[in-house]
C-alpha angles and dihedrals in degrees: 000000000000097000097095089053101036094103093050092048094043089058088064131080101247122186128197106206093210141099091200112123090199093056092047092050090049093050092045089057088068090060088241114151112227143150125231120231116173121223125231093197112144106235099217107133114140108244093208090064098054140050114244091260094047091050097055093040094052093045091050091048087053090055091046093052091048092053093044091056091048091055103036095096095048116122090234110050121223114252098193134010126192120199127181142188127183134190141163124240119198127175094344096313133106122235122196130172113317112237097200139027089252090057092046092052092051092048098049088043090057093044097048104033104050102067087229121118122236128226126224113212118193119184116200127192124190124193117202128159092345092306125114123221116193138183142155123217120200127201123185114218125197118200131200113238114266128201121236090254091052091048091052093046089053095049091049087061088070093228096119095061117100093010124111108250092012098270139091114209092197088062139038093326088072086079093066100033103100101180142353131202111206140011113355090200090057088065090055089051113268126067098214099182092056092041093051090051090048092052090045090054090047092055095044096046 
């Protein structure tokens, strides 16, 4: 979708405000040229005060604003900044990145032993010419039931750490994800199709 506009986009200074290797790899697959600048934004929003979409969009906006401030005094100004935040919702609750193995075990147990699918929410914020473009993509994930022993073995691999909801669908977790409804890339952390459409609309506007 971006091919007709790549030369125009690649003449810009585009920044991905994320330290996620998975997001960077996904964005590189489009042949888009960009820089990576990590955000130091403190992710401290209260989930109880926001809808799931509001939470990821506001967190992504916080990341974007932090990186914008870092770059505003550069000799070459940024033309376009992309910031992203992803979290998992299940049974009315929000799940971020587990900080300990115990948290990861609890999280994976709830996701795989309830017979209720989880939903991956990714909020994307794009800054271009002092305008903000925002959207949320949602993908529903169905998981096969795991035993306690299987959950512990998965957590011991280390894969759940640093991932929203405690699982990475591009890794070992693919063996217990039975079905998804929506964008597979969204689960990894960057909904490429929706982002490409947003960038296309920005260029054509």
